[in-house]
C-alpha positions in Angstrom: 10.5 28.3 2.4 7.6 29.7 0.5 7.0 33.4 -0.4 3.4 34.2 -0.8 2.1 37.8 -1.3 -0.8 39.1 0.6 -1.8 36.1 2.6 -3.1 36.2 6.1 -1.7 33.6 8.5 -3.7 30.6 8.7 -5.5 31.0 5.3 -5.9 28.1 3.0 -6.4 29.1 -0.5 -6.2 26.4 -2.9 -3.2 26.1 -5.3 -2.1 29.9 -4.7 1.0 30.8 -6.5 4.1 30.9 -4.2 7.8 30.6 -4.3 9.4 27.7 -2.5 13.0 27.8 -1.4 14.9 24.5 -1.4 16.7 23.7 0.8 16.7 25.9 4.0 15.4 29.5 4.2 16.1 33.1 3.6 18.9 34.3 5.8 17.6 38.0 5.6 14.9 39.5 3.7 17.6 40.8 1.4 20.1 38.0 1.8 20.1 34.3 1.1 21.3 31.8 3.8 24.5 30.0 4.4 24.0 26.3 4.9 25.0 26.7 8.6 21.9 28.6 9.4 23.6 31.5 11.0 20.5 33.7 11.5 17.7 35.6 9.8 17.2 39.4 9.6 14.4 41.6 8.5 15.7 45.0 7.6 18.0 45.5 10.4 16.2 43.1 12.8 17.9 39.7 13.5 15.4 37.7 15.4 15.6 34.0 13.9 17.6 31.4 15.9 20.9 30.7 14.7 23.7 28.3 15.1 25.3 25.3 13.5 23.4 22.0 12.6 19.6 21.9 12.3 18.5 25.2 13.9 14.8 25.3 12.2 13.2 22.2 13.6 9.5 23.3 12.9 8.2 25.0 9.7 7.7 28.9 10.4 5.1 30.6 8.5 6.4 34.3 8.6 4.0 37.0 7.1 5.8 40.2 6.2 3.6 43.1 6.2 4.5 46.7 5.2 3.6 49.2 8.1 4.9 52.5 9.5 5.5 50.8 12.7 7.6 47.8 13.6 6.4 45.1 15.8 5.7 41.2 15.7 2.8 39.0 16.7 2.5 35.3 17.1 -0.7 33.3 16.4 -0.4 31.2 19.7 -0.2 34.4 21.8 -2.1 36.6 19.6 -2.9 39.5 22.2 0.8 40.2 22.7 3.0 42.5 20.5 6.6 42.1 20.5 8.8 45.0 19.9 12.0 43.5 21.1 13.1 41.2 18.3 15.5 39.2 20.9 12.2 38.2 22.7 10.8 37.1 19.3 13.9 34.7 18.9 13.4 33.5 22.3 9.7 32.7 21.9 10.5 31.0 18.6 13.0 28.7 20.4 10.7 28.2 23.5 7.8 27.2 21.1 9.9 24.9 19.1 11.1 23.1 22.4 7.6 22.8 23.6 6.5 20.5 20.7 9.8 18.8 19.7 11.9 18.7 22.9 15.3 20.1 23.4 17.2 17.2 21.8 17.2 18.2 18.1 13.8 16.6 17.6 11.4 17.8 14.4 7.8 18.4 13.9 5.6 19.5 10.9 3.3 21.6 13.1 4.1 25.1 12.1 4.7 28.2 14.2 2.8 31.1 12.8 4.6 34.7 13.1 3.4 38.2 11.7 5.9 40.9 11.3 4.9 44.6 10.7 7.8 46.8 9.4 8.5 49.8 7.0 11.6 47.7 5.5 9.6 44.8 4.1 7.4 43.7 1.0 4.1 42.2 1.6 5.0 38.5 1.4 4.5 35.2 3.1 7.7 33.2 3.8 7.5 29.5 4.9 10.8 28.7 6.6 11.4 25.0 6.4 14.0 22.8 8.1 17.3 22.2 6.0 17.9 18.7 4.7 19.6 16.4 7.3 21.4 13.3 6.2 22.4 11.8 9.6 19.9 11.8 12.5 21.3 13.2 15.8 19.7 13.3 19.3 16.0 12.6 19.3 15.6 12.6 15.7 14.0 9.7 14.0 16.2 7.4 11.6 14.2 8.6 8.6 14.6 12.3 9.2 16.0 13.0 5.8 12.7 11.4 4.3 10.5 13.4 6.6 12.0 16.7 5.8 12.0 16.0 2.0 8.4 15.1 2.1 7.9 18.7 3.9 9.5 20.5 1.2 7.8 18.2 -1.6 4.4 19.4 -0.1 5.2 22.9 -1.4 7.1 22.6 -4.5 5.0 19.7 -6.0 2.2 22.3 -6.8 2.1 23.3 -10.3 1.4 26.9 -9.3 4.6 27.3 -7.3 7.9 28.6 -8.2 10.9 26.9 -6.8 14.0 28.7 -5.6 16.8 26.1 -5.7 19.7 27.3 -3.4 23.0 25.7 -4.0 26.5 26.7 -2.7 29.1 27.5 -5.3 31.8 25.4 -3.7 29.8 22.3 -4.2 29.5 20.3 -7.4 26.2 21.5 -9.0 25.4 17.8 -10.0 25.2 16.7 -6.4 22.9 19.5 -5.4 19.9 18.2 -3.3 17.9 21.4 -4.3 18.1 20.8 -7.9 17.7 17.2 -7.5 14.4 17.8 -5.7 13.2 20.6 -8.1 14.0 18.3 -11.0 11.7 15.7 -9.5 8.7 17.8 -9.6 9.7 20.2 -12.5 11.8 17.8 -15.0 11.7 20.7 -17.6 12.8 23.5 -15.2 9.9 25.6 -16.1 9.2 26.8 -12.6 12.7 26.6 -11.1 15.0 29.7 -10.3 18.5 28.8 -9.4 20.4 30.8 -6.7 24.2 30.2 -6.2 25.8 31.1 -2.8 29.1 31.2 -1.3 30.8 32.6 -4.5 33.4 34.2 -2.2 34.5 31.0 -0.7 35.4 29.1 -3.9 39.0 27.8 -4.5 41.4 30.2 -5.9 41.5 29.9 -9.5 37.8 28.5 -9.9 34.6 30.3 -10.6 31.0 29.7 -11.3 30.7 31.5 -14.6 29.5 28.7 -16.6 26.7 28.0 -14.0 25.6 31.7 -13.7 25.6 32.0 -17.6 23.1 29.3 -17.5 25.4 26.9 -19.7 26.0 23.9 -17.4 22.7 22.8 -16.2 20.3 25.2 -18.0 17.1 26.5 -16.3 14.4 28.4 -18.1 14.5 31.2 -15.5 18.4 31.0 -15.2 20.7 31.5 -12.0 21.4 34.4 -9.7 24.5 34.7 -7.7 24.6 36.2 -4.1 27.3 36.6 -1.4 26.0 36.1 2.1 27.3 37.3 5.3 29.7 34.9 7.2 29.4 33.7 10.8 32.1 35.8 11.7 30.2 38.9 10.0 27.0 38.1 12.1 28.9 37.5 15.3 30.4 40.9 14.8 27.1 42.6 14.1 27.9 43.7 10.5 25.4 46.0 9.3 23.1 44.8 6.6 23.9 47.9 4.1 27.7 47.4 4.7 27.0 43.6 3.7 25.2 44.7 0.6 28.0 47.0 -0.3 30.5 44.5 0.0 28.6 42.1 -2.0 28.3 44.6 -4.9 31.9 45.4 -4.6 32.7 41.7 -5.0 30.8 41.2 -8.3 32.3 44.5 -9.8 35.8 43.6 -8.8 35.8 39.7 -9.7 37.0 39.2 -13.4 34.7 36.2 -13.9 31.5 38.1 -12.8 32.3 41.7 -13.8 30.5 41.6 -17.0 27.4 40.3 -15.2 27.4 42.3 -12.0 24.2 44.2 -12.9 22.5 40.7 -12.8 23.8 39.4 -9.6 23.4 40.2 -5.9 20.7 40.1 -3.4 19.0 43.3 -4.7 18.7 41.9 -8.1 17.4 38.6 -6.7 14.7 40.5 -4.8 13.7 42.5 -7.9 13.6 39.4 -10.2 11.9 37.3 -7.5 9.2 39.9 -7.3 8.7 40.3 -10.8 8.6 36.7 -11.8 6.3 36.0 -8.9 3.9 38.5 -10.1 4.1 37.3 -13.6 3.5 33.7 -12.4 0.5 34.9 -10.4 -1.0 36.6 -13.4 -0.5 33.4 -15.6 -2.3 31.1 -13.0 -4.9 33.6 -11.9 -7.6 32.5 -14.4 -7.6 28.9 -13.3 -7.4 30.1 -9.9 -10.4 32.3 -10.3 -12.2 29.3 -11.9 -11.7 27.1 -9.2 -12.7 29.7 -6.6 -15.9 30.3 -8.5 -16.7 26.7 -8.5 -16.2 26.4 -4.8 -18.1 29.7 -4.1 -21.1 28.2 -6.3 -20.9 24.9 -4.2 -20.8 26.8 -0.9 -23.9 28.9 -1.8 -25.7 25.9 -2.8 -24.9 24.3 0.5 -25.7 27.6 2.3 -29.0 27.6 0.7 -29.9 24.2 1.7 -29.1 24.8 5.2 -31.0 28.4 5.2 -34.0 27.1 6.8 -32.4 24.4 8.7 -33.7 23.5 12.2 -31.9 21.0 14.2 -34.9 19.8 16.0 -37.1 19.5 12.9 -38.2 15.9 13.0 -38.5 15.6 9.2 -35.0 16.6 8.8 -33.8 13.8 11.3 -35.8 11.2 9.4 -34.5 12.2 6.1 -31.0 12.1 7.3 -31.5 8.8 8.9 -33.1 7.4 5.5 -30.3 8.8 3.6 -27.6 7.1 5.7 -29.4 3.8 5.7 -29.9 4.0 1.9 -26.1 4.8 1.6 -25.3 1.9 3.7 -27.2 -0.5 1.3 -25.6 1.1 -1.8 -22.0 0.7 -0.3 -22.8 -3.1 0.8 -24.1 -3.9 -2.8 -21.0 -2.2 -4.3 -18.6 -4.2 -2.1 -20.3 -7.3 -3.0 -20.8 -6.8 -6.8 -17.3 -5.3 -7.0 -18.2 -1.7 -8.4 -17.1 0.4 -5.3 -15.9 4.0 -5.8 -12.9 3.3 -3.5 -11.0 0.1 -4.6 -8.9 -1.5 -1.9 -5.3 -2.2 -3.3 -3.9 -3.7 -0.3 -6.2 -6.9 0.4 -9.2 -8.9 -1.0 -12.5 -8.0 0.5 -16.3 -8.3 -0.1 -17.2 -10.0 -3.3 -13.7 -11.0 -4.1 -13.2 -13.0 -1.0 -16.6 -14.7 -1.5 -15.4 -15.4 -5.0 -12.3 -17.1 -3.7 -14.2 -19.1 -1.3 -16.2 -20.6 -4.1 -13.5 -21.1 -6.6 -10.4 -22.1 -4.3 -11.5 -23.0 -0.8 -14.4 -25.0 -1.7 -12.9 -27.1 -4.3 -9.9 -27.6 -2.0 -12.2 -29.0 0.7 -13.9 -31.3 -1.7 -10.6 -32.9 -2.7 -9.4 -33.1 1.0 -12.4 -35.6 1.5 -10.9 -37.9 -1.2 -11.8 -41.5 -0.3 -9.0 -44.0 1.0 -8.5 -46.9 -1.4 -8.1 -49.5 1.5 -11.1 -48.2 3.3 -13.1 -48.3 0.0 -12.0 -52.0 -0.8 -12.8 -53.0 2.8 -16.2 -51.5 2.7 -17.3 -52.8 -0.8 -16.3 -56.3 0.6 -18.4 -55.9 3.8 -21.1 -54.5 1.7 -21.5 -57.2 -0.8 -21.0 -60.1 1.8 -23.5 -58.4 4.1 -26.2 -58.2 1.2 -25.6 -61.6 0.0 -25.9 -63.1 3.6 -25.7 -66.9 3.6 -26.0 -67.1 -0.1 -23.2 -67.1 -2.7 -24.1 -64.4 -5.1 -23.3 -64.6 -9.0 -23.8 -60.7 -9.5 -22.9 -57.6 -7.8 -26.0 -56.3 -5.9 -27.3 -53.0 -6.7 -27.8 -52.3 -3.0 -24.2 -52.6 -2.5 -23.5 -50.0 -5.2 -26.1 -47.6 -3.7 -24.7 -48.0 -0.2 -21.0 -47.3 -1.0 -22.1 -44.3 -3.4 -24.3 -42.7 -0.7 -21.7 -43.0 1.8 -19.5 -40.8 -0.4 -22.3 -38.4 -1.4 -22.9 -37.8 2.4 -19.5 -36.5 2.7 -20.4 -33.5 0.6 -22.2 -32.2 3.7 -19.3 -31.1 5.6 -17.4 -29.1 2.9 -20.7 -27.4 1.8 -21.6 -26.4 5.2 -18.1 -24.9 5.9 -18.4 -23.0 2.6 -21.5 -21.4 3.9 -20.1 -20.5 7.2 -16.9 -18.9 5.5 -19.3 -16.9 3.1 -21.5 -15.7 6.1 -18.5 -14.6 8.0 -17.3 -12.6 5.0 -20.9 -11.0 4.6 -20.7 -10.0 8.3 -17.2 -8.4 7.8 -18.4 -6.5 5.0 -21.4 -5.1 7.0 -19.0 -3.8 9.5 -16.9 -2.3 7.0 -20.0 -0.4 5.4 -21.2 0.8 9.0 -17.8 2.5 9.6 -19.2 5.7 8.0 -21.8 5.8 10.8 -19.1 6.2 13.3 -20.6 9.7 14.2 -23.7 7.9 15.4 -22.8 5.0 17.6 -26.5 3.7 18.5 -27.4 3.9 14.8 -24.1 2.0 13.8 -24.9 -0.6 16.5 -28.5 -1.3 15.6 -27.7 -1.3 11.9 -25.2 -4.1 12.4 -27.5 -6.0 14.7 -30.4 -5.8 12.4 -28.6 -6.8 9.4 -26.5 -9.4 11.0 -29.6 -11.0 12.6 -31.1 -11.1 9.0 -27.9 -12.8 7.6 -28.0 -15.5 10.4 -31.6 -16.2 9.7 -30.8 -16.7 5.9 -27.8 -18.9 6.9 -30.2 -21.5 8.6 -32.3 -21.6 5.5 -29.4 -21.8 3.1 -28.2 -24.8 5.2 -31.4 -26.3 5.0 -31.5 -26.1 1.3 -28.1 -27.5 0.8 -29.0 -30.3 3.1 -32.2 -30.9 1.4 -30.3 -31.0 -2.0 -28.0 -33.7 -0.7 -30.9 -35.8 0.6 -32.6 -35.5 -2.8 -29.4 -36.9 -4.4 -29.3 -39.7 -1.8 -32.7 -40.8 -2.4 -32.5 -41.8 -6.0 -29.4 -42.9 -7.8 -30.2 -42.3 -11.5 -27.9 -44.6 -13.5 -29.8 -43.5 -16.7 -28.4 -39.9 -16.5 -26.2 -39.0 -19.6 -23.4 -38.1 -17.0 -23.5 -41.7 -15.5 -20.4 -43.5 -16.6 -21.4 -47.0 -16.4 -19.2 -50.2 -15.7 -18.2 -50.8 -19.2 -16.6 -47.7 -20.0 -15.6 -46.4 -16.7 -11.9 -47.2 -17.0 -11.9 -46.0 -20.6 -13.5 -42.6 -19.6 -11.4 -42.2 -16.7 -8.2 -42.4 -18.8 -9.5 -40.0 -21.2 -10.2 -37.6 -18.4 -6.8 -37.9 -17.0 -5.5 -37.1 -20.5 -7.6 -34.0 -20.8 -7.3 -32.9 -17.1 -4.3 -30.7 -17.8 -2.9 -29.0 -21.0 0.8 -29.4 -21.2 2.9 -26.3 -20.4 -0.2 -24.4 -19.2 0.8 -21.8 -16.6 -1.7 -22.2 -13.8 -0.1 -19.6 -11.4 2.9 -17.3 -10.9 3.8 -15.5 -7.7 6.5 -15.1 -5.0 7.1 -17.8 -2.4 9.7 -18.4 0.3 11.7 -21.7 0.3 11.7 -22.0 4.2 13.7 -25.1 5.0 17.2 -24.1 3.6 19.9 -24.4 6.3 21.7 -21.2 7.4 25.0 -22.8 6.0 23.5 -22.9 2.6 22.2 -19.3 2.6 19.0 -19.7 4.6 15.5 -19.1 3.6 15.1 -17.1 0.4 12.3 -15.8 -1.7 11.8 -16.8 -5.5 9.4 -16.3 -8.2 7.5 -19.6 -8.8 5.8 -20.7 -11.9 3.4 -23.6 -11.7 2.3 -25.4 -14.8 0.2 -28.5 -15.5 3.5 -30.6 -15.6 6.0 -28.7 -13.4 7.0 -26.2 -10.7 9.8 -23.9 -11.5 11.2 -21.0 -9.6 13.4 -18.2 -10.8 15.5 -15.5 -9.4 12.9 -12.7 -10.1 9.8 -12.1 -12.0 11.4 -11.5 -15.5 11.9 -15.3 -15.5 15.4 -15.2 -17.2 17.5 -17.0 -14.7 15.8 -20.4 -13.7 16.9 -21.8 -10.4 15.3 -25.2 -10.6 12.3 -27.3 -12.4 10.3 -29.8 -10.3 8.1 -32.3 -12.2 4.7 -32.9 -10.5 4.7 -36.6 -10.9 4.1 -38.3 -7.4 4.0 -35.1 -5.6 1.7 -34.2 -2.7 1.0 -31.6 -0.3 1.0 -31.3 3.5 0.5 -28.7 6.2 3.3 -27.5 8.2 3.2 -25.8 11.5 4.2 -22.0 11.6 7.5 -21.5 13.5 7.6 -19.9 16.7 9.4 -16.8 15.6 8.0 -16.7 12.2 5.1 -14.8 10.8 4.8 -16.7 7.8 2.3 -19.4 6.7 3.9 -22.7 5.3 3.0 -25.7 3.5 5.2 -28.5 2.1 5.6 -30.5 -1.0 7.0 -34.0 -0.8 7.4 -37.0 -3.0 5.2 -40.0 -2.2 8.1 -42.2 -3.2 10.4 -40.9 -0.5 12.7 -39.4 -3.1 14.4 -36.0 -2.4 12.4 -33.0 -3.9 15.2 -30.5 -4.1 18.8 -31.3 -3.7 19.1 -33.2 -0.3 15.6 -32.2 0.9 12.9 -34.8 1.1 10.3 -32.0 1.1 10.4 -28.1 0.3 8.5 -25.9 2.7 7.0 -23.0 0.8 6.1 -20.0 2.9 3.4 -17.1 2.2 2.5 -14.0 4.0 -1.1 -15.0 4.9 -3.1 -18.2 5.2 -5.4 -16.9 2.4 -2.2 -17.1 0.1 -1.7 -20.6 1.2 -5.1 -21.7 0.6 -4.9 -20.0 -3.0 -1.7 -21.8 -3.9 -3.0 -25.1 -2.5 -6.1 -24.8 -4.9 -3.7 -24.0 -7.8 -1.7 -27.1 -7.1 -5.1 -29.3 -7.1 -5.7 -27.8 -10.6 -2.3 -29.2 -11.6 -3.0 -32.5 -9.9 -1.2 -32.4 -6.8 -3.4 -33.4 -4.0 -3.2 -33.1 -0.3 -1.5 -35.7 2.0 -4.0 -38.3 3.5 -3.9 -39.7 7.1 -2.7 -43.4 6.7 -5.4 -45.9 8.0 -4.3 -49.0 9.5 -6.0 -51.9 7.7 -6.3 -55.3 9.3 -4.3 -57.9 7.8 -7.0 -60.2 7.0 -8.8 -57.5 4.7 -5.8 -55.7 3.2 -5.6 -58.5 0.6 -7.9 -61.3 -0.3 -6.7 -64.5 1.4 -8.0 -66.5 -1.4 -8.9 -65.6 -5.0 -12.3 -67.0 -5.1 -15.4 -66.0 -7.2 -16.5 -63.6 -4.4 -12.9 -62.1 -4.2 -13.1 -61.4 -8.1 -16.5 -60.0 -7.8 -15.5 -57.6 -5.1 -12.3 -56.6 -6.8 -14.1 -55.9 -10.1 -16.9 -53.8 -8.2 -14.0 -52.0 -6.4 -12.4 -51.0 -9.7 -15.7 -49.7 -11.0 -16.6 -47.7 -7.9 -13.1 -46.2 -7.7 -13.1 -45.2 -11.3 -16.5 -43.8 -11.1 -15.8 -41.8 -7.8 -12.4 -40.6 -9.1 -13.5 -39.2 -12.3 -16.6 -37.7 -10.8 -16.3 -36.1 -7.6 -12.8 -34.7 -7.8 -13.0 -33.7 -11.5 -16.5 -31.9 -11.2 -15.1 -30.2 -8.1 -12.1 -28.8 -9.9 
């Protein structure tokens, strides 16, 4: 509940000082509630629904206005005045059931009620549902968290005072009200403690230490009250009689006698009114500053639209140009990575394009790695076909060019695929940027069409340039270039490259992965924290990396794709040993699962950096070409040339791609 002086129903004044009661609501204007929510009175009027369990199922915004006459008004039936407060209760119950149903459902949509009476102060109260632990009826499973969120919306404001209500027959350390108040007010500067049910404590016990602010101190202290019981309410006990009984209880109790003048509902009302007034006085300067700032902003906006004419064509043109210009700015920011609103859930825009260039593209290049048996066969055919009927003494240059060009041509497919991925990402970015034009469907549609058409036009020219670049490389093999390895030092250069390929113990990647193929008898699939280095793959219990589960050397390991399971939403790839050895315990391969295909691709790219390559389809080679039938001069020539090309390609393409 929130108490707010002088606020009309429906107003939304920013950060206005208020008093929030946690949990539950005021039982009467002068009396705090029992946890059973027995009822609510204003003066001598009893009109709020009462009963056991959760009775308040929608927030009730109740504005109390001092007036000589007594009546009530609802915002949803504004023209009707209620003088019979039994009808007020029935209307609250009917309006609650209309939105939440009749089976204990809840809703954050408030009911607005205005009460005029000569027995009230000018206050606004917001009656919130009490905290419920176990859902009943149609209540959602997370009802406890939903109600807490409702309460936190009010008590989180720095300008609000918190009235933490706790029954005396409950351990103060277990109070939900004090716990929630401490979450938003850890120093206790805005919290007032209220202790109820003092008359229901076990014989021989009292709450003296709490009320004297010794047990859990609050800056604004604690106040004790005694409420009407359910029996008193059912018996229509008069409010004045209840206040007299409360006063008598404090004066006659030996533990509270010395503080009786600081206990009771009348004192609470007085303190609450006084502290709320002081709190408003303290927060008023900052509130005035905010309101003045808003006023200036609104006046500026009013001045801008003072001479506004909706049918003015210049105004329409200006608005159109502004929206199109803003689209261009948003698109540039998403690509350049300097957007005002940063997406923390997934990669988008320039970040995804960056991943395509640095992870997907190198991975596609390595996937086209040549097969040694195929290469040996091609070299054999090329040399023999060029020599024809003659027996050659030296390796012909034409054979070298034919083999190398055939490998260079393979670059076309991954390059064009990279372009397609980037184009698709650009189009997705365009759609994201045009979402702000949702109020103008035709403008949004035309903007997407024009920009997408332009991107498609540039796509064709980009692919032409890439193909032209590859054709240029094919047209002339420059063996004098400084990067050309040469036959003499090819093997030596490749050996040096392999040594420098990975720095020992260099961490390439860390992250969570699920081992997907552990049997249910052994615990089933489980998530671990993986650390990939240049030499090994290790996994730990958690990201603190203290409890290591296993370390797998990367020697003779390769990657293969695994189809996603029928009932699984995970994306899977596998690591296996090329020598048919167990990789982990009795597993020939370990299947690693990620939440998305992007994560799989990213991990594959990381394994490539560590020297773990994807599996290649086995090609059946004719027996007469798998090994030389006789080791003659031509065969030695072919073998040497094969070694040279193998070393050249192995150290060139894959290394430069990575």
